[in-house]
All heavy atoms as an XYZ file, in Angstrom:
929
protein
N    -102.026      9.850   -214.103
C    -101.059      9.798   -212.998
C     -99.706      9.840   -213.480
O     -99.382      8.993   -214.458
C    -101.300      8.601   -212.068
C    -100.364      8.507   -210.863
S    -100.865      7.338   -209.718
C     -99.645      7.598   -208.530
N     -98.875     10.597   -212.885
C     -97.428     10.680   -213.391
C     -96.590      9.556   -212.650
O     -96.618      9.480   -211.349
C     -96.769     12.084   -213.015
C     -97.635     13.151   -213.776
C     -95.359     12.102   -213.371
C     -97.190     14.550   -213.388
N     -95.868      8.727   -213.414
C     -95.304      7.555   -212.942
C     -94.091      7.960   -211.962
O     -93.963      7.571   -210.873
C     -94.797      6.733   -214.069
O     -95.887      6.366   -214.898
C     -94.325      5.398   -213.547
N     -93.183      8.775   -212.624
C     -92.071      9.303   -211.763
C     -92.155     10.718   -211.631
O     -91.545     11.486   -212.478
C     -90.757      8.821   -212.447
C     -90.583      7.324   -212.501
C     -90.839      6.558   -213.637
C     -90.233      6.595   -211.301
C     -90.722      5.318   -213.695
C     -90.222      5.257   -211.412
C     -90.436      4.505   -212.598
O     -90.372      3.192   -212.589
N     -92.935     11.378   -210.736
C     -93.027     12.772   -210.724
C     -91.830     13.647   -210.364
O     -91.050     13.115   -209.587
C     -94.229     12.956   -209.711
C     -94.036     11.774   -208.794
C     -93.558     10.666   -209.684
N     -91.733     14.724   -210.978
C     -90.682     15.597   -210.637
C     -91.197     17.031   -210.470
O     -91.972     17.425   -211.306
C     -89.601     15.574   -211.675
C     -88.415     16.481   -211.452
S     -87.012     15.935   -212.397
C     -85.816     16.073   -211.135
N     -90.959     17.710   -209.301
C     -91.426     19.018   -209.124
C     -90.647     20.054   -209.945
O     -89.476     19.870   -210.120
C     -91.210     19.291   -207.606
C     -91.671     20.701   -207.164
C     -93.235     20.818   -207.239
C     -91.263     20.921   -205.724
N     -91.374     21.080   -210.404
C     -90.656     22.086   -211.118
C     -91.158     23.469   -210.583
O     -92.267     23.528   -209.974
C     -90.833     22.160   -212.600
C     -92.335     22.274   -213.112
C     -92.814     23.553   -213.193
C     -93.117     21.190   -213.379
C     -94.139     23.708   -213.704
C     -94.343     21.349   -213.806
C     -94.893     22.575   -213.884
N     -90.278     24.366   -210.524
C     -90.689     25.718   -210.172
C     -89.614     26.723   -210.777
O     -88.489     26.527   -210.762
C     -90.431     25.899   -208.593
C     -91.045     27.302   -208.109
C     -90.890     27.501   -206.727
N     -91.544     26.621   -205.846
C     -91.630     26.685   -204.608
N     -91.323     27.796   -204.005
N     -92.317     25.816   -203.899
N     -90.124     27.820   -211.380
C     -89.360     28.684   -212.093
C     -90.190     30.015   -212.330
O     -91.450     29.938   -212.177
C     -88.804     28.214   -213.470
C     -89.936     27.860   -214.459
C     -90.395     28.802   -215.319
C     -90.510     26.591   -214.449
C     -91.437     28.467   -216.283
C     -91.501     26.299   -215.374
C     -91.969     27.256   -216.295
N     -89.583     31.123   -212.599
C     -90.216     32.382   -212.978
C     -89.954     32.607   -214.406
O     -88.843     32.251   -214.971
C     -89.681     33.543   -212.146
O     -88.364     33.719   -212.257
C     -89.900     33.280   -210.614
N     -90.925     33.234   -215.016
C     -90.826     33.704   -216.456
C     -91.803     34.770   -216.712
O     -92.784     34.942   -216.001
C     -91.211     32.429   -217.398
N     -91.352     35.669   -217.698
C     -92.246     36.722   -217.974
C     -92.850     36.659   -219.326
O     -92.311     36.005   -220.297
C     -91.298     38.076   -218.029
O     -90.743     38.229   -216.809
N     -94.085     37.206   -219.468
C     -94.782     37.166   -220.758
C     -96.112     37.832   -220.621
O     -96.547     37.973   -219.379
N     -96.825     38.192   -221.539
C     -98.043     38.921   -221.547
C     -99.148     38.021   -220.855
O    -100.014     38.626   -220.175
C     -98.443     39.166   -223.049
C     -97.449     38.408   -223.801
C     -96.250     37.960   -223.057
N     -99.099     36.824   -221.000
C    -100.028     35.869   -220.438
C     -99.231     34.766   -219.749
O     -98.136     34.436   -220.085
C    -101.079     35.309   -221.407
O    -100.312     34.360   -222.294
C    -101.807     36.314   -222.220
N     -99.784     34.113   -218.754
C     -99.110     32.920   -218.140
C     -98.847     31.912   -219.157
O     -97.761     31.247   -219.151
C     -99.898     32.476   -216.957
C    -101.255     33.186   -217.218
C    -100.968     34.257   -218.082
N     -99.707     31.646   -220.038
C     -99.551     30.507   -221.066
C     -98.289     30.852   -221.929
O     -97.548     29.965   -222.269
C    -100.803     30.313   -221.920
C    -102.011     29.731   -221.128
C    -102.734     30.854   -220.370
O    -102.534     32.055   -220.428
O    -103.552     30.465   -219.551
N     -98.310     32.053   -222.424
C     -97.203     32.415   -223.292
C     -95.819     32.446   -222.579
O     -94.814     32.049   -223.181
C     -97.420     33.766   -223.910
C     -98.514     33.895   -224.927
C     -98.848     35.227   -225.513
O     -97.760     35.856   -226.035
O     -99.934     35.729   -225.386
N     -95.762     32.911   -221.324
C     -94.518     32.888   -220.473
C     -94.080     31.528   -220.327
O     -92.894     31.155   -220.429
C     -94.776     33.598   -219.303
N     -95.033     30.580   -219.924
C     -94.696     29.139   -219.798
C     -94.190     28.534   -221.021
O     -93.118     27.805   -221.075
C     -95.888     28.421   -219.236
C     -95.586     26.920   -218.877
C     -95.219     26.710   -217.525
C     -95.591     25.937   -219.809
C     -94.879     25.392   -217.155
C     -95.304     24.664   -219.380
C     -94.985     24.385   -218.145
N     -94.858     28.725   -222.144
C     -94.488     28.194   -223.399
C     -93.018     28.557   -223.841
O     -92.239     27.785   -224.346
C     -95.479     28.506   -224.458
N     -92.715     29.873   -223.637
C     -91.401     30.420   -224.070
C     -90.372     29.798   -223.210
O     -89.267     29.361   -223.713
C     -91.460     31.921   -223.970
N     -90.617     29.674   -221.879
C     -89.608     29.116   -220.933
C     -89.411     27.600   -221.366
O     -88.239     27.139   -221.389
C     -90.030     29.240   -219.520
C     -89.015     28.698   -218.534
C     -88.027     29.601   -218.102
C     -89.061     27.383   -218.238
C     -87.096     29.062   -217.144
C     -87.983     26.904   -217.324
C     -87.099     27.788   -216.798
N     -90.473     26.916   -221.513
C     -90.460     25.429   -221.928
C     -89.662     25.197   -223.146
O     -88.915     24.343   -223.283
C     -91.881     24.936   -222.001
N     -89.898     26.090   -224.199
C     -89.202     25.931   -225.388
C     -87.626     26.086   -225.178
O     -86.827     25.348   -225.740
C     -89.651     26.997   -226.462
N     -87.242     27.158   -224.402
C     -85.847     27.358   -224.195
C     -85.217     26.175   -223.313
O     -84.123     25.760   -223.567
C     -85.564     28.662   -223.389
C     -85.821     29.904   -224.316
C     -85.287     31.225   -223.543
N     -85.907     31.399   -222.259
C     -87.012     31.937   -221.991
N     -87.790     32.308   -223.030
N     -87.419     32.073   -220.741
N     -86.046     25.711   -222.409
C     -85.609     24.592   -221.536
C     -85.427     23.378   -222.317
O     -84.448     22.534   -222.047
C     -86.604     24.403   -220.404
C     -86.143     23.305   -219.457
O     -85.156     23.508   -218.733
O     -86.815     22.173   -219.424
N     -86.283     23.067   -223.324
C     -86.094     21.842   -224.193
C     -84.874     21.886   -225.034
O     -84.433     20.786   -225.505
C     -87.283     21.655   -225.013
O     -87.475     22.688   -225.982
N     -84.326     22.981   -225.314
C     -83.099     23.098   -226.094
C     -81.808     22.748   -225.219
O     -80.793     22.511   -225.794
C     -82.919     24.572   -226.640
C     -84.073     24.916   -227.677
C     -84.010     26.364   -227.936
O     -83.126     27.158   -227.406
O     -84.911     26.786   -228.795
N     -81.900     22.710   -223.896
C     -80.843     22.377   -223.071
C     -80.505     20.873   -223.155
O     -81.513     20.081   -223.305
C     -81.107     22.769   -221.687
C     -81.358     24.197   -221.337
C     -80.255     25.103   -221.814
O     -79.072     24.823   -221.449
N     -80.490     26.121   -222.553
N     -79.245     20.496   -223.213
C     -78.896     19.143   -223.281
C     -79.206     18.338   -221.951
O     -79.338     18.982   -220.858
C     -77.372     19.180   -223.545
C     -76.949     20.460   -222.952
C     -78.099     21.385   -223.163
N     -79.560     17.090   -222.137
C     -79.925     16.229   -220.963
C     -78.651     16.134   -220.154
O     -77.538     15.877   -220.655
C     -80.359     14.888   -221.470
C     -80.671     13.957   -220.254
C     -81.755     14.055   -219.412
C     -79.806     12.911   -220.088
C     -82.009     13.266   -218.445
C     -80.019     11.972   -218.945
C     -81.151     12.215   -218.240
O     -81.315     11.436   -217.172
N     -78.807     16.179   -218.761
C     -77.599     16.116   -217.811
C     -78.037     15.051   -216.899
O     -79.002     15.189   -215.937
C     -77.444     17.474   -217.180
C     -76.231     17.363   -216.253
O     -75.695     16.317   -215.922
O     -75.757     18.467   -215.882
N     -77.364     13.900   -216.888
C     -77.644     12.795   -216.053
C     -77.543     13.175   -214.539
O     -78.266     12.666   -213.628
C     -76.758     11.664   -216.305
C     -76.854     10.316   -215.430
C     -78.147      9.679   -215.752
C     -75.616      9.404   -215.833
N     -76.659     14.117   -214.203
C     -76.341     14.500   -212.850
C     -77.263     15.683   -212.323
O     -77.173     16.055   -211.175
C     -74.868     14.817   -212.721
C     -74.046     13.665   -212.979
C     -73.375     13.616   -214.230
C     -73.923     12.550   -212.180
C     -72.524     12.505   -214.548
C     -73.250     11.513   -212.416
C     -72.526     11.349   -213.716
N     -77.960     16.282   -213.216
C     -78.878     17.394   -212.804
C     -80.133     17.261   -213.513
O     -80.431     17.994   -214.573
C     -78.189     18.716   -213.172
C     -78.779     19.744   -212.587
C     -77.915     21.028   -212.726
N     -78.563     22.171   -212.207
C     -78.552     23.369   -212.616
N     -77.798     23.729   -213.595
N     -79.288     24.304   -212.018
N     -80.987     16.182   -213.181
C     -82.262     16.054   -213.805
C     -83.226     17.179   -213.687
O     -83.028     17.929   -212.729
C     -82.799     14.735   -213.271
C     -82.190     14.709   -211.861
C     -80.897     15.423   -212.073
N     -84.054     17.391   -214.677
C     -85.113     18.301   -214.546
C     -86.463     17.790   -215.100
O     -86.457     16.865   -215.907
C     -84.821     19.688   -215.211
C     -84.439     19.531   -216.616
C     -83.929     20.867   -217.196
N     -83.713     20.883   -218.629
C     -82.580     20.502   -219.077
N     -81.526     20.093   -218.538
N     -82.518     20.377   -220.570
N     -87.521     18.452   -214.704
C     -88.880     18.009   -215.217
C     -88.988     18.360   -216.790
O     -88.437     19.253   -217.307
C     -89.961     18.786   -214.500
N     -89.756     17.377   -217.341
C     -90.071     17.611   -218.792
C     -91.251     18.532   -218.895
O     -92.386     18.106   -218.721
C     -90.260     16.214   -219.367
C     -90.495     16.255   -220.934
O     -90.556     17.472   -221.472
O     -90.591     15.256   -221.596
N     -91.014     19.679   -219.136
C     -92.080     20.761   -219.296
C     -92.920     20.612   -220.526
O     -94.003     21.089   -220.565
C     -91.475     22.132   -219.230
C     -90.717     22.520   -218.022
C     -90.095     23.957   -218.109
C     -91.487     22.461   -216.763
N     -92.469     19.828   -221.525
C     -93.293     19.576   -222.658
C     -94.469     18.747   -222.379
O     -95.409     18.680   -223.212
C     -92.453     18.938   -223.804
O     -92.049     17.683   -223.489
N     -94.437     18.038   -221.296
C     -95.558     17.103   -220.873
C     -96.687     17.894   -220.238
O     -97.826     17.354   -219.902
C     -95.123     16.035   -220.007
C     -93.998     15.126   -220.574
C     -94.496     14.320   -221.684
C     -93.433     13.331   -222.049
N     -93.420     13.055   -223.489
N     -96.378     19.154   -219.738
C     -97.435     19.972   -219.066
C     -98.346     20.519   -220.144
O     -98.042     21.185   -221.109
C     -96.801     21.099   -218.329
C     -97.831     22.021   -217.707
C     -95.793     20.542   -217.246
N     -99.614     20.224   -219.988
C    -100.695     20.486   -221.005
C    -101.555     21.729   -220.616
O    -102.185     22.323   -221.393
C    -101.588     19.321   -221.216
O    -102.248     18.947   -220.111
C    -100.788     18.172   -221.932
N    -101.527     22.186   -219.300
C    -102.393     23.226   -218.886
C    -101.579     24.164   -217.975
O    -100.803     23.723   -217.250
C    -103.643     22.763   -218.173
C    -104.613     22.167   -219.068
C    -105.899     21.700   -218.393
N    -106.070     22.198   -217.041
C    -107.039     21.867   -216.315
N    -107.943     21.090   -216.695
N    -107.150     22.385   -215.047
N    -101.898     25.383   -217.974
C    -101.362     26.392   -217.071
C    -102.622     27.164   -216.439
O    -103.535     27.551   -217.150
C    -100.514     27.440   -217.723
C    -100.130     28.566   -216.793
C     -99.289     26.836   -218.412
N    -102.686     27.095   -215.111
C    -103.798     27.801   -214.389
C    -103.346     28.708   -213.396
O    -102.437     28.344   -212.627
C    -104.671     26.614   -213.768
C    -105.943     27.129   -213.172
C    -106.920     26.005   -212.953
C    -108.112     26.461   -212.184
N    -109.311     26.637   -212.800
N    -103.911     29.809   -213.404
C    -103.443     30.922   -212.363
C    -104.126     30.633   -211.044
O    -105.312     30.242   -211.012
C    -103.886     32.277   -212.949
C    -103.521     33.392   -211.832
C    -103.216     32.617   -214.156
N    -103.370     30.591   -209.998
C    -103.837     30.338   -208.614
C    -104.251     31.716   -208.085
O    -103.409     32.551   -207.714
C    -102.658     29.823   -207.818
N    -105.529     32.065   -208.168
C    -106.083     33.268   -207.741
C    -106.277     33.488   -206.276
O    -106.212     34.495   -205.769
C    -107.395     33.626   -208.458
C    -107.185     33.973   -209.967
O    -106.181     34.524   -210.273
O    -108.050     33.574   -210.779
N    -106.687     32.354   -205.651
C    -107.007     32.407   -204.253
C    -105.812     32.848   -203.269
O    -104.758     32.283   -203.443
C    -107.686     31.144   -203.732
O    -107.852     31.216   -202.421
N    -106.122     33.784   -202.440
C    -105.075     34.171   -201.445
C    -105.573     33.823   -199.950
O    -104.970     34.338   -199.066
C    -104.806     35.633   -201.488
C    -104.350     36.170   -202.902
C    -103.044     35.590   -203.287
N    -102.551     36.172   -204.543
C    -102.608     35.607   -205.798
N    -103.011     34.301   -205.862
N    -102.172     36.106   -206.775
N    -106.520     32.941   -199.873
C    -107.105     32.578   -198.590
C    -105.965     32.005   -197.687
O    -106.036     32.279   -196.409
C    -108.130     31.456   -198.675
C    -109.400     32.121   -199.374
O    -109.525     33.322   -199.432
O    -110.241     31.350   -199.851
N    -105.069     31.219   -198.211
C    -104.026     30.578   -197.273
C    -103.160     31.731   -196.626
O    -102.699     31.640   -195.476
C    -103.202     29.616   -197.999
C    -103.972     28.336   -198.245
C    -103.129     27.235   -198.715
N    -103.735     25.903   -198.730
C    -104.217     25.372   -199.842
N    -104.088     25.902   -201.036
N    -104.858     24.195   -199.787
N    -102.764     32.646   -197.529
C    -101.915     33.816   -197.011
C    -102.759     34.663   -196.037
O    -102.161     35.050   -195.038
C    -101.601     34.718   -198.245
C    -100.505     34.140   -199.095
C    -100.395     34.996   -200.356
C     -99.104     34.210   -198.312
N    -104.037     34.878   -196.264
C    -104.840     35.631   -195.316
C    -104.966     34.876   -193.987
O    -104.868     35.540   -192.873
C    -106.289     35.903   -195.898
C    -106.266     36.969   -196.900
C    -107.650     37.349   -197.295
N    -107.715     37.974   -198.625
C    -107.839     37.295   -199.765
N    -108.172     36.155   -199.882
N    -107.826     38.090   -200.847
N    -105.162     33.592   -194.072
C    -105.381     32.805   -192.824
C    -103.983     32.847   -192.009
O    -104.102     32.842   -190.778
C    -105.607     31.262   -193.134
N    -102.880     33.017   -192.641
C    -101.563     33.141   -191.936
C    -101.394     34.493   -191.419
O    -100.421     34.879   -190.657
C    -100.452     32.662   -192.806
C     -99.211     32.433   -192.093
O     -99.270     31.689   -191.024
O     -98.084     32.887   -192.580
N    -102.210     35.484   -191.852
C    -102.106     36.832   -191.397
C    -101.098     37.716   -192.043
O    -100.690     38.746   -191.540
N    -100.638     37.308   -193.194
C     -99.525     37.988   -193.881
C     -99.921     38.588   -195.170
O     -99.035     39.044   -195.981
C     -98.277     37.120   -193.997
S     -98.558     35.706   -195.044
N    -101.178     38.718   -195.434
C    -101.618     39.183   -196.711
C    -102.970     39.813   -196.608
O    -103.859     39.315   -195.977
C    -101.606     38.121   -197.815
C    -101.978     38.553   -199.203
C    -101.021     39.147   -199.978
C    -103.198     38.408   -199.743
C    -101.252     39.678   -201.234
C    -103.497     38.847   -200.971
C    -102.470     39.457   -201.793
N    -103.172     41.048   -197.184
C    -104.461     41.661   -197.013
C    -104.877     42.197   -198.417
O    -105.823     42.963   -198.541
C    -104.514     42.802   -196.065
C    -103.466     43.887   -196.310
O    -102.710     43.810   -197.370
O    -103.438     44.851   -195.558
N    -104.312     41.720   -199.495
C    -104.670     42.264   -200.765
C    -105.749     41.396   -201.454
O    -106.299     40.391   -200.861
N    -106.124     41.798   -202.682
C    -107.238     41.047   -203.273
C    -106.850     39.736   -203.891
O    -105.689     39.506   -204.215
C    -107.698     41.986   -204.469
C    -106.323     42.732   -204.771
C    -105.644     42.893   -203.467
N    -107.855     38.842   -204.152
C    -107.537     37.594   -204.879
C    -107.026     37.852   -206.246
O    -107.442     38.805   -206.883
C    -108.821     36.768   -204.950
C    -109.079     35.933   -203.665
O    -108.300     35.894   -202.835
O    -110.180     35.397   -203.616
N    -105.993     37.218   -206.726
C    -105.472     37.304   -208.034
C    -104.438     38.510   -208.155
O    -103.812     38.684   -209.099
N    -104.243     39.159   -207.027
C    -103.296     40.318   -206.946
C    -101.867     39.852   -207.053
O    -101.603     38.739   -206.741
N    -100.933     40.689   -207.446
C     -99.530     40.395   -207.477
C     -99.002     40.149   -206.241
O     -99.356     40.880   -205.175
C     -98.810     41.559   -208.235
N     -98.000     39.322   -206.072
C     -97.430     38.932   -204.825
C     -95.901     39.175   -204.853
O     -95.279     39.154   -205.860
C     -97.533     37.358   -204.514
C     -98.977     36.852   -204.397
C     -98.948     35.353   -204.354
C     -99.609     37.432   -203.092
N     -95.352     39.397   -203.622
C     -93.816     39.449   -203.470
C     -93.372     38.111   -203.810
O     -94.080     37.051   -203.662
C     -93.489     39.927   -202.148
O     -93.750     38.986   -201.139
N     -92.084     37.989   -204.021
C     -91.414     36.680   -204.319
C     -91.584     35.797   -203.048
O     -91.836     34.558   -203.169
C     -90.028     36.754   -204.780
C     -89.860     37.147   -206.203
C     -88.484     37.129   -206.667
O     -87.934     35.995   -206.562
O     -88.047     38.103   -207.265
N     -91.438     36.342   -201.936
C     -91.521     35.634   -200.573
C     -92.899     35.054   -200.475
O     -93.112     33.879   -200.107
C     -91.165     36.519   -199.346
C     -89.614     36.732   -199.332
O     -88.900     36.041   -199.968
O     -89.317     37.661   -198.675
N     -93.920     35.886   -200.660
C     -95.309     35.390   -200.506
C     -95.574     34.376   -201.540
O     -96.292     33.350   -201.284
C     -96.270     36.506   -200.590
C     -96.317     37.463   -199.396
O     -95.821     36.968   -198.318
O     -96.869     38.491   -199.436
N     -95.128     34.521   -202.741
C     -95.359     33.512   -203.871
C     -94.754     32.228   -203.460
O     -95.345     31.090   -203.644
C     -94.948     34.065   -205.137
N     -93.509     32.223   -203.040
C     -92.831     30.982   -202.673
C     -93.592     30.312   -201.477
O     -93.737     29.120   -201.452
C     -91.441     31.276   -202.221
C     -90.450     31.472   -203.412
O     -90.862     31.167   -204.576
O     -89.324     32.042   -203.157
N     -93.998     31.059   -200.502
C     -94.690     30.545   -199.386
C     -95.953     29.771   -199.782
O     -96.335     28.754   -199.462
C     -95.017     31.601   -198.344
C     -95.576     31.038   -197.064
C     -94.980     30.685   -195.907
C     -96.966     30.776   -196.774
N     -95.772     30.170   -195.021
C     -97.068     30.289   -195.462
C     -98.139     30.961   -197.512
C     -98.339     29.968   -194.915
C     -99.386     30.735   -196.972
C     -99.439     30.140   -195.674
N     -96.742     30.523   -200.704
C     -98.030     30.000   -201.114
C     -97.788     28.735   -202.055
O     -98.535     27.809   -201.912
C     -98.842     31.129   -201.870
C    -100.232     30.718   -202.363
C    -101.038     30.143   -201.266
C    -100.863     31.924   -203.061
N     -96.791     28.848   -202.930
C     -96.504     27.741   -203.763
C     -96.145     26.506   -202.857
O     -96.664     25.353   -203.213
C     -95.364     28.077   -204.704
N     -95.358     26.654   -201.868
C     -95.075     25.573   -200.975
C     -96.320     24.907   -200.356
O     -96.354     23.793   -200.263
C     -94.103     26.032   -199.890
C     -92.694     26.301   -200.327
O     -92.320     25.808   -201.479
O     -91.926     26.963   -199.584
N     -97.168     25.758   -199.870
C     -98.471     25.302   -199.264
C     -99.244     24.514   -200.173
O     -99.783     23.406   -200.012
C     -99.278     26.364   -198.616
C     -98.693     27.205   -197.556
C     -98.248     26.560   -196.334
N     -96.938     25.862   -196.354
C     -95.757     26.336   -196.359
N     -95.597     27.694   -196.316
N     -94.674     25.642   -196.423
N     -99.415     25.054   -201.479
C    -100.205     24.408   -202.455
C     -99.658     23.059   -202.923
O    -100.266     22.020   -203.097
C    -100.450     25.300   -203.694
C    -101.213     26.596   -203.417
C    -101.102     27.481   -204.609
C    -102.652     26.192   -203.191
N     -98.284     22.990   -202.890
C     -97.642     21.684   -203.295
C     -97.776     20.692   -202.166
O     -98.107     19.570   -202.395
C     -96.137     21.964   -203.626
C     -95.991     22.787   -204.929
C     -95.339     20.688   -203.746
C     -94.616     23.356   -205.117
N     -97.459     21.160   -200.880
C     -97.566     20.263   -199.716
C     -98.992     19.687   -199.581
O     -99.154     18.484   -199.168
C     -97.148     20.982   -198.493
C     -95.678     21.325   -198.366
C     -95.386     22.322   -197.229
O     -96.242     22.710   -196.507
O     -94.203     22.519   -197.088
N    -100.006     20.490   -199.830
C    -101.408     20.092   -199.709
C    -101.910     19.309   -200.831
O    -103.052     18.976   -200.841
C    -102.277     21.275   -199.435
C    -101.902     22.031   -198.056
O    -101.249     21.321   -197.209
O    -102.339     23.123   -197.882
N    -101.076     19.131   -201.855
C    -101.486     18.390   -203.091
C    -102.785     19.094   -203.726
O    -103.738     18.265   -204.046
C    -101.607     16.953   -202.954
C    -101.713     16.172   -204.164
O    -101.061     16.678   -205.195
O    -102.268     15.105   -204.204
N    -102.870     20.476   -203.698
C    -103.957     21.189   -204.064
C    -104.287     20.817   -205.573
O    -103.426     20.560   -206.412
C    -103.667     22.690   -203.976
C    -104.855     23.488   -204.242
O    -105.262     23.746   -205.317
O    -105.536     23.938   -203.235
N    -105.572     20.732   -205.929
C    -105.938     20.275   -207.319
C    -105.390     21.276   -208.375
O    -105.121     20.768   -209.476
C    -107.523     20.554   -207.253
C    -107.876     20.177   -205.834
C    -106.732     20.881   -204.988
N    -105.032     22.543   -208.021
C    -104.499     23.425   -209.046
C    -103.153     23.057   -209.448
O    -102.628     23.197   -210.489
C    -104.560     24.823   -208.516
C    -104.381     25.782   -209.730
C    -103.483     25.174   -207.489
C    -104.633     27.218   -209.443
N    -102.387     22.286   -208.485
C    -101.085     21.810   -208.809
C    -101.146     20.622   -209.682
O    -100.147     20.358   -210.518
C    -100.274     21.542   -207.543
C     -98.903     21.050   -207.799
C    -100.169     22.956   -206.676
N    -102.129     19.807   -209.450
C    -102.254     18.486   -210.200
C    -102.723     18.758   -211.599
O    -102.733     17.866   -212.396
C    -103.283     17.601   -209.425
C    -102.646     16.962   -208.246
C    -103.615     15.954   -207.609
N    -104.244     16.695   -206.463
C    -105.509     16.560   -206.171
N    -106.252     15.755   -206.878
N    -106.079     17.259   -205.182
N    -103.257     19.924   -211.887
C    -103.957     20.256   -213.189
C    -102.784     20.441   -214.241
O    -103.007     20.348   -215.446
C    -104.714     21.484   -213.165
S    -103.817     23.015   -213.303
N    -101.546     20.619   -213.856
C    -100.438     20.857   -214.829
C     -99.553     21.859   -214.238
O     -98.775     21.524   -213.361
N     -99.562     23.024   -214.568
C     -98.699     24.038   -213.983
C     -99.581     25.091   -213.332
O    -100.615     25.574   -213.917
C     -97.844     24.767   -215.067
N     -99.232     25.440   -212.109
C     -99.949     26.632   -211.433
C     -99.127     27.823   -211.673
O     -97.917     27.839   -211.720
C    -100.164     26.241   -209.961
N     -99.760     29.005   -211.683
C     -98.946     30.224   -211.815
C     -99.515     31.191   -210.828
O    -100.661     31.357   -210.432
C     -99.318     30.766   -213.310
N     -98.455     32.070   -210.325
C     -98.713     33.153   -209.392
C     -98.166     34.385   -209.970
O     -97.004     34.435   -210.409
C     -98.260     32.944   -207.954
C     -98.730     31.701   -207.234
C     -97.845     31.394   -206.025
C    -100.146     32.065   -206.795
N     -98.925     35.450   -210.067
C     -98.450     36.745   -210.605
C     -97.592     37.350   -209.607
O     -97.887     37.508   -208.370
C     -99.577     37.646   -210.943
C     -99.234     39.049   -211.456
C     -98.460     38.942   -212.791
C    -100.457     39.844   -211.609
N     -96.351     37.738   -210.009
C     -95.305     38.382   -209.101
C     -95.404     39.954   -209.189
O     -95.690     40.444   -210.237
C     -93.947     37.917   -209.348
C     -93.773     36.456   -209.179
C     -92.266     36.074   -209.552
C     -93.949     36.123   -207.765
N     -95.121     40.647   -208.110
C     -95.028     42.037   -208.152
C     -93.610     42.421   -208.526
O     -92.600     42.194   -207.615
C     -95.405     42.635   -206.774
C     -95.455     44.046   -206.712
C     -95.976     44.569   -205.353
N     -95.553     43.845   -204.109
C     -96.351     43.197   -203.342
N     -97.619     43.078   -203.573
N     -95.836     42.562   -202.317
N     -93.367     42.776   -209.708
C     -91.997     43.093   -210.281
C     -92.048     44.355   -211.061
O     -93.113     44.849   -211.581
C     -91.503     42.070   -211.177
O     -92.475     41.821   -212.246
C     -91.377     40.743   -210.497
N     -90.862     45.090   -211.071
C     -90.849     46.298   -211.997
C     -90.780     45.893   -213.455
O     -90.498     44.798   -213.814
C     -89.491     46.921   -211.567
C     -88.635     45.829   -211.149
C     -89.639     44.857   -210.465
N     -91.249     46.737   -214.300
C     -91.250     46.456   -215.676
C     -92.637     46.448   -216.259
O     -93.653     46.386   -215.569
N     -92.654     46.331   -217.585
C     -93.974     46.432   -218.233
C     -94.652     45.005   -218.446
O     -95.773     44.851   -218.461
C     -93.854     46.966   -219.712
C     -93.407     48.534   -219.615
O     -93.685     49.091   -218.600
O     -92.689     48.874   -220.557
N     -93.730     44.013   -218.590
C     -94.334     42.623   -218.815
C     -94.521     41.877   -217.507
O     -93.602     41.911   -216.704
C     -93.376     41.922   -219.765
C     -93.992     40.682   -220.365
C     -93.099     40.236   -221.533
O     -91.897     39.982   -221.354
O     -93.646     39.986   -222.647
N     -95.672     41.228   -217.316
C     -95.900     40.475   -216.101
C     -94.964     39.392   -215.989
O     -94.471     38.695   -216.897
C     -97.367     39.974   -216.306
C     -97.942     40.683   -217.443
C     -96.778     41.176   -218.273
N     -94.539     39.109   -214.696
C     -93.742     37.975   -214.423
C     -94.525     37.004   -213.473
O     -95.243     37.394   -212.594
C     -92.501     38.565   -213.689
O     -91.745     39.360   -214.469
C     -91.601     37.326   -213.302
N     -94.299     35.761   -213.790
C     -95.107     34.679   -213.129
C     -94.153     33.648   -212.490
O     -93.145     33.341   -212.924
C     -95.913     33.938   -214.153
C     -96.766     34.839   -215.047
C     -96.425     35.463   -216.189
C     -98.151     35.195   -214.837
N     -97.466     36.275   -216.628
C     -98.496     36.153   -215.819
C     -99.088     35.014   -213.799
C     -99.806     36.718   -215.902
C    -100.304     35.413   -213.829
C    -100.638     36.354   -214.856
N     -94.637     33.124   -211.334
C     -93.943     32.067   -210.664
C     -94.754     30.877   -210.996
O     -96.002     30.716   -210.779
C     -94.015     32.265   -209.152
S     -93.364     30.889   -208.202
N     -94.048     29.865   -211.756
C     -94.762     28.563   -212.201
C     -94.275     27.424   -211.215
O     -93.074     27.413   -210.891
C     -94.444     28.194   -213.639
C     -94.983     29.213   -214.564
C     -94.144     30.249   -215.048
C     -96.242     29.210   -214.907
C     -94.646     31.240   -215.994
C     -96.738     30.073   -215.865
C     -95.980     31.101   -216.458
N     -95.210     26.553   -210.986
C     -94.813     25.342   -210.165
C     -95.814     24.310   -210.436
O     -96.965     24.478   -210.876
C     -94.728     25.681   -208.691
C     -96.006     26.218   -208.202
C     -96.903     25.444   -207.556
C     -96.312     27.638   -208.246
C     -98.115     26.015   -207.008
C     -97.403     28.262   -207.804
C     -98.394     27.321   -207.141
N     -95.400     23.017   -210.279
C     -96.210     21.921   -210.471
C     -95.362     20.570   -210.624
O     -94.241     20.573   -210.218
N     -96.080     19.608   -211.134
C     -95.381     18.248   -211.293
C     -95.466     17.908   -212.775
O     -96.354     18.099   -213.487
C     -96.129     17.267   -210.557
C     -96.293     17.367   -209.068
C     -97.091     17.976   -208.334
C     -95.171     17.015   -208.133
N     -96.866     18.036   -207.047
C     -95.666     17.462   -206.830
C     -93.989     16.396   -208.284
C     -94.906     17.312   -205.696
C     -93.238     16.136   -207.151
C     -93.668     16.686   -205.767
N     -94.396     17.164   -213.200
C     -94.246     16.598   -214.512
C     -93.521     15.382   -214.410
O     -93.005     15.018   -213.407
C     -93.771     17.557   -215.524
O     -93.753     17.083   -216.782
N     -93.255     14.711   -215.534
C     -92.368     13.603   -215.582
C     -90.951     14.044   -215.619
O     -90.647     15.198   -215.936
C     -92.681     12.720   -216.844
O     -92.465     13.473   -218.022
C     -94.059     12.132   -216.728
N     -90.052     13.146   -215.271
C     -88.565     13.493   -215.331
C     -88.217     13.494   -216.760
O     -88.532     12.629   -217.649
C     -87.842     12.375   -214.656
C     -86.366     12.737   -214.424
C     -85.747     11.546   -213.580
N     -84.294     11.825   -213.626
C     -83.520     11.456   -212.634
N     -84.093     10.904   -211.585
N     -82.178     11.617   -212.637
N     -87.403     14.591   -217.150
C     -86.928     14.717   -218.531
C     -85.885     13.719   -218.808
O     -85.135     13.329   -218.042
N     -85.709     13.454   -220.099
C     -84.702     12.468   -220.504
C     -83.939     13.107   -221.723
O     -84.430     13.892   -222.457
C     -85.236     11.121   -220.801
C     -85.724     10.504   -219.661
C     -86.252      9.133   -219.894
O     -85.853      8.482   -220.771
O     -87.089      8.676   -218.997
């Protein structure tokens, strides 16, 4: 259980969600600590899991694509909010990832989850 949980959400690109998360976390750890703008300690996140199910989007009537398919940023934000609000097990596992529909060759992912507050 995380003693002082802090929510994180960001987008990053990489060939796999694990590599994209690791690259972003490495860059984030190089930033100086800011007492007035705290952020989650991403180095404490040990797992990244892709949220494949689109059932919540289908139930709301705003998605008709396949599970695991790329999402618009609005759909990804909406789904991330629902998974966080419902304390879905995928969010508790570490970091959840949603594939975004973006131009370019490298996949872009929306990451979200809980970690400890960085210091």
